[in-house]
N, C-alpha and C positions, 0 to 999 in steps of 0.2 A: 601452482594453480589453486591448490587447496587453501592456501593462506589468502590469496586474492579473493576467492569466493567467500571466505569468512569475513574479510573486510567489507565486501559488498553487502553481505547479509547484515552486518552490524550497522552500516550506513542506512540501508533500507529500513531496518527495524527501528532505528532512532527516528528517521523521518516520519514513518507511518505512525509510530507511537505518539510522537509529539502532536501531529495533526489530529490523530484520533482522539487524544485526550482533550484537545482544544474543542473539537466538535461535540464531545460528550458533556463537557463541563460548562460551556458558555452558551448563552441564549442566542437564538438566530439573529436578533437585532445587533448583537455585539459582533457577530461573525460577518454581517452583511458588507461592511466597508472593505474587507479583505477577500471575502468569498461571496461575490454578488449572486452566484448561482443558487445560494440557499433560498432565494425568493421563490424558486420553482418547487421547493420541497417543504414538507411539514417539519416541525421541530422534531417529531418522532423519527422521521426518515433521516434527518441529518444526524441524530444521535445513533441510529442503527448503522449508518455509514461509518461513523466514528468507532463504534464497537467492532465492526468488521475489520477496520484498519488496525485497531489495537490487537485484535486476535491474530491477524495476519503477521503483525510485528512479532508477537510472542511465538508464533509458529515458525518464524524464520530462525529463531535462536534456541528456544527451550528444548524441542525434541532432540536436536543434535547434541546439545550440551549434556542433557541428562541421559542420553542413550535410550530413552523410552520412545519407541515408534519414530525413529529418525526419518522414515519415509514421509512424515508429515511436513518436513522442511521444504522439499520441492513442491509439494501440494500447496503450501502456504504461499510460496512465490508465484505459483500459477494463479491462485486466487487473487493475489494482489495485482498481477498483470491484467486479469480480466477486469478488476476494479478500475484500473487506469484506462482501459479501452472504453469503458462506459463513461468515465469522467471526461475523456477526450471528446466523445460523442456529445455529451451534454454541453461542453464548452463550444463545440462547433455549431450546435443548434442555436446557441445563444450568441454566436459570432464573437466569442471571447478568445480571439486567436492567441494572445500571449499565454493564456492559461494552458493551451494545448502543449506548449513546449515542455513544461515541467512534467506533464502527463507522459509525454513520449520518452523523456529521459528515464523516469521511474519505471515505465513499461519495459524499456530496453534492459535496464538493470535487473528487473524482476525476471524477465525471460532468460537472461544470462545465468542467473542463479538457478532457475528451474532446470535449464538445460544441463548445467554442470552437475547439479545434485541428482538429477534423474539418470544422467549418463556417465561420463568417464570419471567423475569425481564424487561418486555417491559415498555415503557413510558406510 
């Protein structure tokens, strides 16, 4: 189970890091075709969401790898799960039903990592 959780952490970290970097580095106008929800947020808010996702991605891997405060790993997974709940609510409000599916998958994987690392497979 430990190896499985590490694989999930790596997949989640890669996904959140890539999307976070995209939100940080690209202007809203360039994000709009693939992320229409950015219309509801300012450029600063979109960048802050990207920073939160990038920090969450780092939190999934770095504390456990370095051995420095490894309890931050399940906290990062919990934070990313909350981020996905808010994202799903935003998509539901905008009636962007296909967008919710990805949020639910990432939410479920984040909850699984948080459960495993808080509970039976903690570091």
